[in-house]
DSSP file (Angstrom, degrees, kcal/mol; ACC not computed):
  #  RESIDUE AA STRUCTURE BP1 BP2  ACC     N-H-->O    O-->H-N    N-H-->O    O-->H-N    TCO  KAPPA ALPHA  PHI   PSI    X-CA   Y-CA   Z-CA
    1    1 A M              0   0    0      0, 0.0     2,-0.7     0, 0.0     0, 0.0   0.000 360.0 360.0 360.0 127.8   16.0  -30.2   14.4
    2    2 A D        -     0   0    0      1,-0.1     3,-0.5    70,-0.1     4,-0.3  -0.782 360.0-172.6 -91.6 115.8   18.1  -27.9   16.5
    3    3 A L    >>  +     0   0    0     -2,-0.7     4,-2.3     1,-0.2     3,-0.7   0.605  67.3  89.9 -79.9 -12.4   18.3  -29.1   20.1
    4    4 A A  H 3> S+     0   0    0      1,-0.3     4,-2.9     2,-0.2     5,-0.2   0.872  82.5  54.2 -55.9 -41.5   20.1  -26.0   21.3
    5    5 A Q  H 3> S+     0   0    0     -3,-0.5     4,-1.7     1,-0.2    -1,-0.3   0.865 111.1  45.8 -63.5 -34.7   16.9  -24.1   22.1
    6    6 A Y  H <> S+     0   0    0     -3,-0.7     4,-2.2    -4,-0.3    -1,-0.2   0.886 113.3  48.7 -74.6 -39.4   15.7  -26.9   24.3
    7    7 A V  H  X S+     0   0    0     -4,-2.3     4,-2.3     2,-0.2    -2,-0.2   0.924 112.5  48.8 -65.3 -43.7   19.0  -27.3   26.1
    8    8 A E  H  X S+     0   0    0     -4,-2.9     4,-2.4    -5,-0.2    -2,-0.2   0.884 109.6  52.5 -63.4 -38.8   19.2  -23.5   26.6
    9    9 A R  H  X S+     0   0    0     -4,-1.7     4,-2.4    -5,-0.2    -1,-0.2   0.913 109.8  48.3 -64.2 -42.4   15.6  -23.5   28.0
   10   10 A L  H  X S+     0   0    0     -4,-2.2     4,-2.1     2,-0.2    -2,-0.2   0.904 111.2  50.7 -64.8 -40.4   16.5  -26.2   30.5
   11   11 A Q  H  X S+     0   0    0     -4,-2.3     4,-2.2     2,-0.2    -2,-0.2   0.899 109.9  50.7 -62.8 -40.0   19.6  -24.3   31.5
   12   12 A H  H  X S+     0   0    0     -4,-2.4     4,-2.4     1,-0.2    -2,-0.2   0.919 109.3  50.3 -63.3 -43.3   17.5  -21.2   32.0
   13   13 A E  H  X S+     0   0    0     -4,-2.4     4,-2.4     1,-0.2    -1,-0.2   0.871 109.0  52.3 -63.8 -36.0   15.0  -23.1   34.2
   14   14 A L  H  X S+     0   0    0     -4,-2.1     4,-2.1     2,-0.2    -1,-0.2   0.911 109.7  49.1 -64.2 -42.3   17.9  -24.5   36.3
   15   15 A Q  H  X S+     0   0    0     -4,-2.2     4,-1.5     2,-0.2    -2,-0.2   0.908 110.8  49.9 -62.8 -42.5   19.2  -20.9   36.8
   16   16 A V  H  X S+     0   0    0     -4,-2.4     4,-0.7     1,-0.2    -2,-0.2   0.919 111.7  48.1 -63.2 -43.9   15.7  -19.7   37.8
   17   17 A A  H >< S+     0   0    0     -4,-2.4     3,-0.6     1,-0.2     4,-0.4   0.873 109.4  53.9 -64.6 -36.0   15.4  -22.6   40.3
   18   18 A A  H >< S+     0   0    0     -4,-2.1     3,-1.2     1,-0.2     4,-0.4   0.798  94.7  69.4 -69.0 -28.9   18.8  -21.9   41.7
   19   19 A E  H >< S+     0   0    0     -4,-1.5     3,-1.0     1,-0.3    -1,-0.2   0.863  94.8  55.9 -56.6 -35.8   17.9  -18.2   42.4
   20   20 A A  T << S+     0   0    0     -4,-0.7    -1,-0.3    -3,-0.6    -2,-0.2   0.744 102.8  56.5 -70.0 -21.9   15.5  -19.4   45.1
   21   21 A G  T <  S-     0   0    0     -3,-1.2     4,-0.4    -4,-0.4     3,-0.3   0.465 108.3-121.9 -90.8  -2.3   18.4  -21.2   46.9
   22   22 A G    <>  -     0   0    0     -3,-1.0     4,-2.1    -4,-0.4    -1,-0.3  -0.417  48.7 -39.3  94.4-171.9   20.7  -18.2   47.2
   23   23 A E  H  > S+     0   0    0      1,-0.2     4,-2.3     2,-0.2     5,-0.2   0.874 133.2  51.8 -64.1 -41.7   24.2  -17.4   46.1
   24   24 A D  H  > S+     0   0    0     -3,-0.3     4,-2.3     1,-0.2    -1,-0.2   0.917 111.5  47.1 -63.4 -42.6   25.7  -20.8   46.7
   25   25 A A  H  > S+     0   0    0     -4,-0.4     4,-2.5     2,-0.2    -1,-0.2   0.888 111.5  51.7 -65.7 -39.2   22.9  -22.6   44.8
   26   26 A R  H  X S+     0   0    0     -4,-2.1     4,-2.0    -8,-0.3    -2,-0.2   0.905 110.6  47.9 -64.9 -41.2   23.3  -20.1   41.9
   27   27 A A  H  X S+     0   0    0     -4,-2.3     4,-1.9     2,-0.2    -2,-0.2   0.901 112.1  49.7 -65.9 -40.8   27.1  -20.7   41.7
   28   28 A L  H  X S+     0   0    0     -4,-2.3     4,-1.9     1,-0.2    -2,-0.2   0.913 109.6  51.5 -63.4 -42.3   26.5  -24.5   41.8
   29   29 A A  H  X S+     0   0    0     -4,-2.5     4,-1.3     1,-0.2    -2,-0.2   0.894 108.7  51.2 -61.7 -40.6   23.9  -24.2   39.0
   30   30 A E  H  X S+     0   0    0     -4,-2.0     4,-0.6     1,-0.2    -1,-0.2   0.880 110.6  48.7 -64.9 -37.7   26.4  -22.2   36.9
   31   31 A R  H  < S+     0   0    0     -4,-1.9    -1,-0.2     1,-0.2    -2,-0.2   0.825 113.2  47.6 -71.3 -30.0   29.1  -24.9   37.4
   32   32 A L  H  X S+     0   0    0     -4,-1.9     4,-1.9     1,-0.2    -1,-0.2   0.685  92.7  80.2 -82.9 -18.7   26.6  -27.7   36.5
   33   33 A T  H  X S+     0   0    0     -4,-1.3     4,-0.6     1,-0.2    -1,-0.2   0.920  93.3  44.5 -57.9 -50.2   25.3  -26.0   33.3
   34   34 A A  H >X S+     0   0    0     -4,-0.6     3,-1.1     1,-0.2     4,-0.6   0.933 114.2  47.2 -65.6 -47.6   28.2  -27.0   31.0
   35   35 A P  H 3> S+     0   0    0      0, 0.0     4,-0.7     0, 0.0     3,-0.3   0.830 109.9  54.9 -65.0 -28.2   28.6  -30.6   32.1
   36   36 A L  H 3X S+     0   0    0     -4,-1.9     4,-2.7     1,-0.2     5,-0.2   0.624  87.6  83.0 -78.9 -11.4   24.8  -31.1   31.8
   37   37 A D  H <X S+     0   0    0     -3,-1.1     4,-2.1    -4,-0.6    -1,-0.2   0.950  96.1  38.2 -57.0 -53.8   24.8  -29.9   28.2
   38   38 A S  H  X S+     0   0    0     -4,-0.6     4,-2.3    -3,-0.3    -1,-0.2   0.874 116.3  52.4 -69.5 -35.9   25.8  -33.2   26.6
   39   39 A A  H  X S+     0   0    0     -4,-0.7     4,-2.3     2,-0.2    -1,-0.2   0.904 109.5  50.2 -64.7 -40.1   23.7  -35.3   29.1
   40   40 A T  H  X S+     0   0    0     -4,-2.7     4,-2.4     2,-0.2    -2,-0.2   0.923 110.7  48.9 -63.5 -44.7   20.6  -33.2   28.2
   41   41 A R  H  X S+     0   0    0     -4,-2.1     4,-2.3    -5,-0.2    -2,-0.2   0.904 111.0  50.7 -61.2 -41.8   21.2  -33.7   24.5
   42   42 A L  H  X S+     0   0    0     -4,-2.3     4,-2.3     2,-0.2    -1,-0.2   0.914 110.7  48.0 -64.0 -43.1   21.6  -37.4   25.0
   43   43 A I  H  X S+     0   0    0     -4,-2.3     4,-2.3     2,-0.2    -1,-0.2   0.894 110.7  51.6 -66.1 -39.6   18.4  -37.7   27.0
   44   44 A L  H  X S+     0   0    0     -4,-2.4     4,-2.4     2,-0.2    -1,-0.2   0.912 110.1  49.5 -62.2 -41.4   16.5  -35.7   24.4
   45   45 A L  H  X S+     0   0    0     -4,-2.3     4,-2.5     2,-0.2    -2,-0.2   0.899 109.8  51.1 -64.4 -39.9   17.8  -38.0   21.7
   46   46 A E  H  X S+     0   0    0     -4,-2.3     4,-2.4     2,-0.2    -1,-0.2   0.911 110.5  48.9 -63.0 -41.7   16.7  -41.0   23.6
   47   47 A A  H  X S+     0   0    0     -4,-2.3     4,-2.2     2,-0.2    -2,-0.2   0.905 112.1  48.7 -64.2 -41.4   13.2  -39.6   24.1
   48   48 A M  H  X S+     0   0    0     -4,-2.4     4,-2.5     2,-0.2    -2,-0.2   0.902 111.4  49.8 -65.0 -40.4   13.0  -38.8   20.4
   49   49 A S  H  X S+     0   0    0     -4,-2.5     4,-2.2     2,-0.2    -2,-0.2   0.905 110.7  49.2 -65.1 -42.1   14.1  -42.3   19.5
   50   50 A A  H  X S+     0   0    0     -4,-2.4     4,-2.1     2,-0.2    -1,-0.2   0.897 111.8  49.5 -63.9 -39.9   11.5  -43.9   21.8
   51   51 A A  H  X S+     0   0    0     -4,-2.2     4,-2.6     2,-0.2    -2,-0.2   0.910 109.6  51.2 -64.6 -41.9    8.8  -41.7   20.3
   52   52 A A  H  X S+     0   0    0     -4,-2.5     4,-2.5     1,-0.2    12,-0.4   0.895 109.7  50.6 -62.5 -39.7    9.9  -42.7   16.8
   53   53 A D  H  X S+     0   0    0     -4,-2.2     4,-2.0     2,-0.2    -1,-0.2   0.910 111.1  48.3 -63.4 -42.0    9.7  -46.4   17.8
   54   54 A E  H  X S+     0   0    0     -4,-2.1     4,-1.4     2,-0.2    -2,-0.2   0.910 112.7  47.6 -65.8 -42.1    6.2  -45.9   19.2
   55   55 A I  H  X S+     0   0    0     -4,-2.6     4,-1.9     1,-0.2    -2,-0.2   0.902 109.2  54.7 -64.6 -40.8    5.0  -44.1   16.1
   56   56 A T  H  X S+     0   0    0     -4,-2.5     4,-1.5     1,-0.2    -2,-0.2   0.890 103.7  55.1 -60.8 -40.1    6.6  -46.8   13.9
   57   57 A R  H  < S+     0   0    0     -4,-2.0    -1,-0.2     1,-0.2    -2,-0.2   0.900 114.3  40.4 -59.5 -39.7    4.6  -49.5   15.8
   58   58 A D  H  < S+     0   0    0     -4,-1.4    -1,-0.2     1,-0.2    -2,-0.2   0.738 118.6  47.0 -79.7 -23.2    1.4  -47.6   15.0
   59   59 A L  H >< S+     0   0    0     -4,-1.9     3,-2.4    -5,-0.1    -2,-0.2   0.554  90.3 171.3 -95.3 -10.5    2.4  -46.7   11.5
   60   60 A A  T 3<  +     0   0    0     -4,-1.5     3,-0.1     1,-0.4    -3,-0.0  -0.108  64.4  33.6 -48.6 135.2    3.7  -50.2   10.4
   61   61 A P  T 3  S+     0   0    0      0, 0.0    -1,-0.4     0, 0.0    -2,-0.1  -0.972 122.2  62.8 -86.3   6.1    4.5  -51.1    7.7
   62   62 A G  S <  S-     0   0    0     -3,-2.4     2,-0.3    -6,-0.1    -3,-0.1  -0.241  74.9-157.3 -77.2 178.9    5.6  -47.5    7.5
   63   63 A S  E     -A   78   0A   0     15,-2.7    15,-3.3    -3,-0.1     2,-0.4  -0.993  19.7-145.5-156.5 161.3    8.3  -46.2    9.8
   64   64 A V  E     -A   77   0A   0    -12,-0.4     2,-0.3    -2,-0.3    13,-0.2  -1.000  22.2-172.7-129.1 130.6    9.9  -43.2   11.5
   65   65 A E  E     -A   76   0A   0     11,-2.4    11,-2.5    -2,-0.4     2,-0.5  -0.924  19.1-140.2-123.5 149.3   13.6  -43.0   12.1
   66   66 A V  E     -A   75   0A   0     -2,-0.3     2,-0.4     9,-0.2     9,-0.2  -0.946  25.9-175.7-105.6 124.1   15.8  -40.5   14.0
   67   67 A R  E     -A   74   0A   0      7,-3.1     7,-2.5    -2,-0.5     2,-0.5  -0.948  18.5-135.0-122.6 142.4   19.1  -39.8   12.2
   68   68 A L  E     -A   73   0A   0     -2,-0.4     2,-0.5     5,-0.2     3,-0.1  -0.814  16.5-176.9 -96.7 132.2   22.0  -37.7   13.4
   69   69 A R  E >  S-A   72   0A   0      3,-2.8     3,-1.7    -2,-0.5     2,-0.5  -0.923  75.1 -43.9-124.4 103.2   23.6  -35.2   11.1
   70   70 A G  T 3  S-     0   0    0     -2,-0.5    -2,-0.0     1,-0.2     0, 0.0  -0.661 122.0 -31.1  71.2-124.2   26.4  -33.7   13.1
   71   71 A S  T 3  S+     0   0    0     -2,-0.5    -1,-0.2    -3,-0.1   -68,-0.2   0.347 122.9  90.6-105.7   5.1   24.9  -33.0   16.5
   72   72 A N  E <   -A   69   0A   0     -3,-1.7    -3,-2.8   -70,-0.1   -70,-0.1  -0.877  67.2-141.3-107.7 129.5   21.4  -32.3   15.1
   73   73 A P  E     -A   68   0A   0      0, 0.0     2,-0.3     0, 0.0    -5,-0.2  -0.477  16.3-170.2 -81.8 156.3   18.8  -35.0   14.8
   74   74 A S  E     -A   67   0A   0     -7,-2.5    -7,-3.1    -2,-0.1     2,-0.4  -0.977  19.2-123.7-140.5 155.8   16.4  -35.3   11.9
   75   75 A F  E     -A   66   0A   0     -2,-0.3     2,-0.5    -9,-0.2    -9,-0.2  -0.826  14.6-162.5-101.4 137.9   13.3  -37.5   11.3
   76   76 A V  E     -A   65   0A   0    -11,-2.5   -11,-2.4    -2,-0.4     2,-0.5  -0.978  11.1-163.5-119.1 116.5   13.0  -39.7    8.3
   77   77 A V  E     -A   64   0A   0     -2,-0.5   -13,-0.2   -13,-0.2    -2,-0.0  -0.881   9.8-171.0-105.9 125.9    9.4  -40.8    7.6
   78   78 A T  E     -A   63   0A   0    -15,-3.3   -15,-2.7    -2,-0.5    -2,-0.0  -0.934  21.6-144.8-112.1 105.1    8.7  -43.7    5.4
   79   79 A P        -     0   0    0      0, 0.0     3,-0.1     0, 0.0   -19,-0.0  -0.268  25.0 -97.0 -69.1 156.8    4.9  -43.8    4.8
   80   80 A P        -     0   0    0      0, 0.0   -20,-0.1     0, 0.0   -18,-0.0  -0.350  53.3 -87.0 -66.3 154.5    3.1  -47.1    4.5
   81   81 A P        -     0   0    0      0, 0.0    27,-0.2     0, 0.0     2,-0.1  -0.331  46.4-138.0 -62.7 145.4    2.4  -48.2    0.9
   82   82 A T    >   -     0   0    0     -3,-0.1     3,-1.6    25,-0.1     4,-0.3  -0.411  30.2 -94.3 -96.1 176.5   -0.8  -46.9   -0.5
   83   83 A E  G >  S+     0   0    0      1,-0.3     3,-1.8     2,-0.2     4,-0.1   0.771 119.7  72.6 -61.9 -24.7   -3.4  -48.6   -2.6
   84   84 A E  G >  S+     0   0    0      1,-0.3     3,-1.6     2,-0.2     4,-0.3   0.789  84.1  67.3 -61.7 -26.4   -1.5  -47.3   -5.7
   85   85 A A  G <  S+     0   0    0     -3,-1.6    -1,-0.3     1,-0.3     3,-0.3   0.732 103.6  45.5 -64.9 -20.0    1.3  -49.8   -5.0
   86   86 A F  G X  S+     0   0    0     -3,-1.8     3,-1.8    -4,-0.3     4,-0.3   0.279  80.1 104.4-105.2   9.6   -1.2  -52.5   -5.9
   87   87 A Q  G X  S+     0   0    0     -3,-1.6     3,-1.8     1,-0.3    -1,-0.2   0.828  71.9  64.1 -61.7 -31.7   -2.6  -50.8   -9.0
   88   88 A D  G >  S+     0   0    0     -4,-0.3     3,-0.9     1,-0.3    -1,-0.3   0.670  89.9  68.8 -68.9 -11.5   -0.6  -53.2  -11.2
   89   89 A S  G <  S+     0   0    0     -3,-1.8    -1,-0.3     1,-0.3    -2,-0.2   0.692  99.5  48.7 -76.7 -16.7   -2.8  -56.0   -9.8
   90   90 A T  G <  S+     0   0    0     -3,-1.8    -1,-0.3    -4,-0.3    -2,-0.1  -0.200  86.8 162.0-111.1  40.4   -5.8  -54.5  -11.6
   91   91 A D    X   -     0   0    0     -3,-0.9     3,-2.1     1,-0.1     5,-0.1  -0.107  55.1-108.0 -54.9 153.9   -3.8  -54.3  -14.8
   92   92 A L  T 3  S+     0   0    0      1,-0.3    -1,-0.1     3,-0.1    -4,-0.0   0.773 120.1  62.1 -60.0 -25.7   -5.8  -53.9  -18.1
   93   93 A R  T 3  S+     0   0    0     37,-0.1    -1,-0.3     2,-0.0    -2,-0.1   0.663  91.1  83.3 -72.8 -13.8   -4.9  -57.5  -19.0
   94   94 A S    <   -     0   0    0     -3,-2.1    -5,-0.0     1,-0.1    46,-0.0  -0.787  62.9-161.1 -95.3 126.9   -6.8  -58.6  -15.9
   95   95 A P        +     0   0    0      0, 0.0    -1,-0.1     0, 0.0    -3,-0.1   0.577  65.8  98.0 -79.0  -6.8  -10.5  -59.0  -16.2
   96   96 A L        -     0   0    0     -7,-0.1    -2,-0.1    -5,-0.1     2,-0.1  -0.645  68.4-138.4 -87.0 134.1  -10.9  -58.9  -12.4
   97   97 A P        -     0   0    0      0, 0.0     2,-0.2     0, 0.0    -1,-0.0  -0.384  42.5 -78.8 -76.9 166.0  -11.8  -55.6  -10.7
   98   98 A A        -     0   0    0     -8,-0.1     2,-0.5    -2,-0.1    -8,-0.0  -0.483  50.9-132.1 -64.0 133.8  -10.1  -54.5   -7.5
   99   99 A V        +     0   0    0     -2,-0.2     2,-0.4    -3,-0.1    -1,-0.1  -0.774  27.3 179.7 -94.6 130.6  -11.7  -56.5   -4.7
  100  100 A R        -     0   0    0     -2,-0.5     3,-0.1     5,-0.0     2,-0.0  -0.986  20.6-135.8-134.0 123.6  -12.7  -54.6   -1.6
  101  101 A A    >   -     0   0    0     -2,-0.4     3,-2.2     1,-0.1     2,-0.1  -0.334  41.4 -82.7 -72.3 157.0  -14.3  -56.2    1.4
  102  102 A E  T 3  S+     0   0    0      1,-0.3    -1,-0.1     3,-0.0     3,-0.1  -0.376 119.2  13.9 -59.5 134.6  -17.3  -54.7    3.1
  103  103 A G  T 3  S+     0   0    0      1,-0.3     2,-0.3    -3,-0.1    -1,-0.3   0.328  92.4 136.1  82.0  -9.3  -16.1  -51.9    5.5
  104  104 A D    <   -     0   0    0     -3,-2.2    -1,-0.3     1,-0.1    -4,-0.0  -0.571  39.0-164.8 -73.6 130.4  -12.6  -52.0    4.0
  105  105 A E        -     0   0    0     -2,-0.3    -1,-0.1    -3,-0.1    -3,-0.0   0.011  56.8 -83.2-107.9  28.1  -11.5  -48.4    3.5
  106  106 A G  S    S+     0   0    0      1,-0.2   -23,-0.1   -24,-0.0    -2,-0.1   0.518  81.9 142.3  91.0   4.7   -8.6  -49.2    1.1
  107  107 A G        -     0   0    0    -25,-0.1     2,-0.3     1,-0.0    -1,-0.2  -0.269  40.2-136.8 -72.7 166.0   -5.9  -50.1    3.7
  108  108 A T        -     0   0    0    -27,-0.2     2,-0.4     2,-0.0    -1,-0.0  -0.890   9.6-151.4-121.9 156.4   -3.4  -52.8    3.0
  109  109 A S        -     0   0    0     -2,-0.3     2,-0.4   -48,-0.0     0, 0.0  -0.937  10.3-135.0-126.4 150.2   -2.2  -55.5    5.3
  110  110 A R        +     0   0    0     -2,-0.4     2,-0.3     2,-0.0    -2,-0.0  -0.875  25.7 176.4-105.0 136.1    1.1  -57.3    5.4
  111  111 A I        -     0   0    0     -2,-0.4     2,-0.6     2,-0.0    -2,-0.0  -0.945  29.4-125.6-132.2 157.0    1.3  -61.1    5.8
  112  112 A N        -     0   0    0     -2,-0.3     2,-0.5     2,-0.0    -2,-0.0  -0.918  27.3-167.4-100.2 125.7    4.1  -63.6    5.8
  113  113 A L        -     0   0    0     -2,-0.6     2,-0.6     2,-0.0    -2,-0.0  -0.962   6.4-157.4-117.8 122.1    3.4  -66.4    3.3
  114  114 A R        +     0   0    0     -2,-0.5    -2,-0.0     6,-0.0     0, 0.0  -0.884  18.2 175.8-102.5 120.8    5.5  -69.5    3.4
  115  115 A L        -     0   0    0     -2,-0.6     2,-0.0     2,-0.0    -2,-0.0  -0.916  37.1-104.3-120.7 146.9    5.7  -71.4    0.1
  116  116 A P     >  -     0   0    0      0, 0.0     4,-2.5     0, 0.0     3,-0.4  -0.414  40.3-112.4 -61.0 149.2    7.6  -74.5   -0.9
  117  117 A D  H  > S+     0   0    0      1,-0.2     4,-2.4     2,-0.2     5,-0.2   0.874 116.6  52.7 -54.4 -40.8   10.5  -73.5   -3.1
  118  118 A S  H  > S+     0   0    0      1,-0.2     4,-1.9     2,-0.2    -1,-0.2   0.896 110.9  46.2 -65.5 -39.0    9.0  -75.2   -6.1
  119  119 A L  H  > S+     0   0    0     -3,-0.4     4,-2.4     2,-0.2    -1,-0.2   0.888 111.3  52.2 -70.3 -38.4    5.7  -73.4   -5.7
  120  120 A K  H  X S+     0   0    0     -4,-2.5     4,-2.5     2,-0.2    -2,-0.2   0.915 108.9  50.6 -62.0 -42.8    7.5  -70.1   -5.2
  121  121 A L  H  X S+     0   0    0     -4,-2.4     4,-2.2    -5,-0.2    -1,-0.2   0.909 110.6  48.9 -61.4 -42.7    9.5  -70.6   -8.4
  122  122 A R  H  X S+     0   0    0     -4,-1.9     4,-2.4     2,-0.2    -1,-0.2   0.888 110.7  50.5 -64.7 -39.3    6.3  -71.4  -10.3
  123  123 A A  H  X S+     0   0    0     -4,-2.4     4,-2.5     2,-0.2    -2,-0.2   0.903 110.4  50.0 -65.4 -40.8    4.6  -68.2   -8.9
  124  124 A E  H  X S+     0   0    0     -4,-2.5     4,-2.4     2,-0.2    -2,-0.2   0.907 111.6  48.3 -62.8 -42.0    7.6  -66.1   -9.9
  125  125 A E  H  X S+     0   0    0     -4,-2.2     4,-2.3     2,-0.2    -2,-0.2   0.910 112.2  48.5 -65.3 -42.2    7.5  -67.6  -13.5
  126  126 A A  H  X S+     0   0    0     -4,-2.4     4,-1.4     2,-0.2    -2,-0.2   0.907 112.7  48.1 -64.7 -41.8    3.7  -66.9  -13.8
  127  127 A A  H  <>S+     0   0    0     -4,-2.5     5,-2.9     1,-0.2     4,-0.4   0.906 111.1  51.1 -64.7 -41.2    4.1  -63.4  -12.6
  128  128 A D  H ><5S+     0   0    0     -4,-2.4     3,-1.1     1,-0.2    -2,-0.2   0.898 106.2  54.7 -63.0 -41.4    7.0  -62.8  -15.0
  129  129 A K  H 3<5S+     0   0    0     -4,-2.3    -1,-0.2     1,-0.3    -2,-0.2   0.848 112.6  43.4 -60.5 -34.0    5.0  -64.1  -17.9
  130  130 A E  T 3<5S-     0   0    0     -4,-1.4    -1,-0.3    -5,-0.1    -2,-0.2   0.426 114.6-116.7 -93.1   1.0    2.2  -61.6  -17.1
  131  131 A G  T < 5S+     0   0    0     -3,-1.1     2,-0.3    -4,-0.4    -3,-0.2   0.825  73.2 125.5  70.5  31.6    4.6  -58.7  -16.5
  132  132 A L      < -     0   0    0     -5,-2.9    -1,-0.2    -6,-0.1     2,-0.1  -0.789  65.3-106.4-118.2 160.8    3.6  -58.4  -12.9
  133  133 A S     >  -     0   0    0     -2,-0.3     4,-2.6     1,-0.1     5,-0.2  -0.455  37.5-111.6 -74.3 161.0    5.5  -58.4   -9.6
  134  134 A V  H  > S+     0   0    0      1,-0.2     4,-2.7     2,-0.2     5,-0.2   0.904 119.8  52.6 -61.6 -39.9    5.0  -61.5   -7.5
  135  135 A N  H  > S+     0   0    0      2,-0.2     4,-2.7     1,-0.2    -1,-0.2   0.947 110.6  45.8 -60.2 -49.1    3.0  -59.5   -5.0
  136  136 A A  H  > S+     0   0    0      1,-0.2     4,-2.3     2,-0.2    -1,-0.2   0.894 113.1  50.9 -62.4 -39.5    0.7  -58.1   -7.6
  137  137 A W  H  X S+     0   0    0     -4,-2.6     4,-2.4     2,-0.2    -1,-0.2   0.915 111.3  47.6 -64.3 -42.4    0.3  -61.6   -9.1
  138  138 A L  H  X S+     0   0    0     -4,-2.7     4,-2.7     2,-0.2     5,-0.2   0.897 110.3  52.1 -65.8 -40.3   -0.6  -63.1   -5.7
  139  139 A V  H  X S+     0   0    0     -4,-2.7     4,-2.4     1,-0.2    -1,-0.2   0.928 112.5  46.1 -60.0 -44.1   -3.1  -60.3   -5.0
  140  140 A R  H  X S+     0   0    0     -4,-2.3     4,-2.5     2,-0.2    -2,-0.2   0.891 111.7  51.1 -66.2 -40.0   -4.7  -61.0   -8.3
  141  141 A A  H  X S+     0   0    0     -4,-2.4     4,-2.2     2,-0.2    -2,-0.2   0.908 112.0  46.5 -65.2 -41.6   -4.7  -64.8   -7.7
  142  142 A V  H  X S+     0   0    0     -4,-2.7     4,-1.8     2,-0.2    -2,-0.2   0.919 112.3  50.8 -66.1 -42.3   -6.3  -64.3   -4.2
  143  143 A A  H  X S+     0   0    0     -4,-2.4     4,-1.1    -5,-0.2    -2,-0.2   0.907 111.1  48.7 -60.8 -41.5   -8.9  -61.9   -5.7
  144  144 A A  H  < S+     0   0    0     -4,-2.5     3,-0.3     1,-0.2    -1,-0.2   0.889 109.9  51.6 -65.7 -38.4   -9.7  -64.5   -8.4
  145  145 A A  H  < S+     0   0    0     -4,-2.2    -1,-0.2     1,-0.2    -2,-0.2   0.825 115.5  41.6 -67.1 -30.7  -10.1  -67.2   -5.9
  146  146 A L  H  < S+     0   0    0     -4,-1.8    -1,-0.2    -5,-0.1    -2,-0.2   0.575  89.5 106.7 -93.3 -10.8  -12.5  -65.1   -3.8
  147  147 A E  S  < S-     0   0    0     -4,-1.1     2,-0.2    -3,-0.3   -48,-0.0  -0.522  78.6-116.0 -70.6 127.6  -14.4  -63.7   -6.8
  148  148 A P        -     0   0    0      0, 0.0     2,-0.5     0, 0.0    -1,-0.1  -0.452  31.1-165.9 -65.3 136.0  -17.9  -65.3   -7.0
  149  149 A D    >   -     0   0    0      3,-0.2     3,-1.2    -2,-0.2    -2,-0.0  -0.942  14.0-168.7-128.6 108.2  -18.2  -67.3  -10.2
  150  150 A D  T 3  S+     0   0    0     -2,-0.5    -1,-0.1     1,-0.3     0, 0.0   0.648  81.1  72.7 -71.2 -14.5  -21.7  -68.3  -11.3
  151  151 A S  T 3  S+     0   0    0      1,-0.1     2,-0.4     2,-0.0    -1,-0.3   0.649  96.9  52.0 -78.2 -13.0  -20.3  -70.7  -14.0
  152  152 A R    <   -     0   0    0     -3,-1.2     2,-0.5     2,-0.0    -3,-0.2  -0.978  68.1-159.3-125.3 138.4  -19.1  -73.2  -11.4
  153  153 A R        -     0   0    0     -2,-0.4     8,-0.8     8,-0.1     2,-0.5  -0.959  11.4-148.3-115.8 126.2  -21.1  -74.7   -8.6
  154  154 A S  B     -B  160   0B   0     -2,-0.5     6,-0.2     6,-0.2     3,-0.1  -0.798  13.4-170.6 -97.9 133.7  -19.3  -76.2   -5.7
  155  155 A G    >   -     0   0    0      4,-4.0     3,-1.4    -2,-0.5     5,-0.1  -0.110  50.8 -32.7 -97.9-158.5  -20.8  -79.2   -3.9
  156  156 A P  G >  S+     0   0    0      0, 0.0     3,-1.6     0, 0.0    -1,-0.3  -0.329 129.5   6.7 -62.7 141.5  -19.6  -80.7   -0.7
  157  157 A R  G 3  S-     0   0    0      1,-0.3     3,-0.1    -3,-0.1    -2,-0.0   0.747 129.0 -66.5  57.7  29.3  -15.8  -80.6    0.0
  158  158 A G  G <  S+     0   0    0     -3,-1.4    -1,-0.3     1,-0.3     2,-0.2   0.470  97.1 136.5  79.4   0.4  -15.2  -78.4   -3.1
  159  159 A R    <   -     0   0    0     -3,-1.6    -4,-4.0    -5,-0.1     2,-0.3  -0.507  58.4-113.3 -79.0 152.0  -16.2  -81.1   -5.6
  160  160 A Q  B     -B  154   0B   0     -6,-0.2     2,-0.4    -2,-0.2    -6,-0.2  -0.633  33.7-165.2 -81.0 141.6  -18.3  -80.1   -8.5
  161  161 A S        -     0   0    0     -8,-0.8     2,-0.4    -2,-0.3    -8,-0.1  -0.962   5.2-161.2-128.7 149.9  -21.8  -81.6   -8.6
  162  162 A Y        -     0   0    0     -2,-0.4     2,-0.3     2,-0.1    -2,-0.0  -0.942   2.3-158.8-127.2 146.8  -24.3  -81.8  -11.4
  163  163 A T        +     0   0    0     -2,-0.4     2,-0.3     2,-0.0    -2,-0.0  -0.926  41.8  73.4-123.4 153.3  -28.0  -82.4  -11.3
  164  164 A G  S    S-     0   0    0     -2,-0.3     2,-0.3     2,-0.0    -2,-0.1  -0.861  75.5 -52.9 140.6-174.4  -30.3  -83.7  -14.0
  165  165 A W        -     0   0    0     -2,-0.3     2,-0.4     2,-0.0    -2,-0.0  -0.768  40.3-163.9-101.5 143.8  -31.3  -86.8  -15.9
  166  166 A V              0   0    0     -2,-0.3    -2,-0.0     1,-0.1     0, 0.0  -0.987 360.0 360.0-126.4 137.8  -28.9  -89.1  -17.8
  167  167 A R              0   0    0     -2,-0.4    -1,-0.1     0, 0.0    -2,-0.0   0.359 360.0 360.0-109.2 360.0  -29.8  -91.7  -20.4
């Protein structure tokens, strides 16, 4: 993005405003134009950086960054992961369909999960055995845990209960 056009526009507006003040104001505006060039560029960069931060907050887990190449800034946009990033969780080896909550429109959410080291190691080994990433394996495990299963009946406190006659 070339900032020159914006800096030149601001300088032009300063000249126009100085015209109303007479010859002394016009001469002062001409003397201030060059020193204000770098200050104007810096303020524009700060505004762009603040805007990128605000957009990043709304776009998370995606992001927007402002990078300088020479004296010209550029934007680098990293979009949030799409549902395709989780496609390996519905791998052909998995009998579970993709789970979607009512009203869910396919978005993803990020969570921090704290596991004991031993459990994390076991999850990594299980994911590796199935040829999945740990994330995909965890998504599949959560989906399986939430999938209704008519073959098991849970009683109070998660224990299985049976009814019938015994001899």
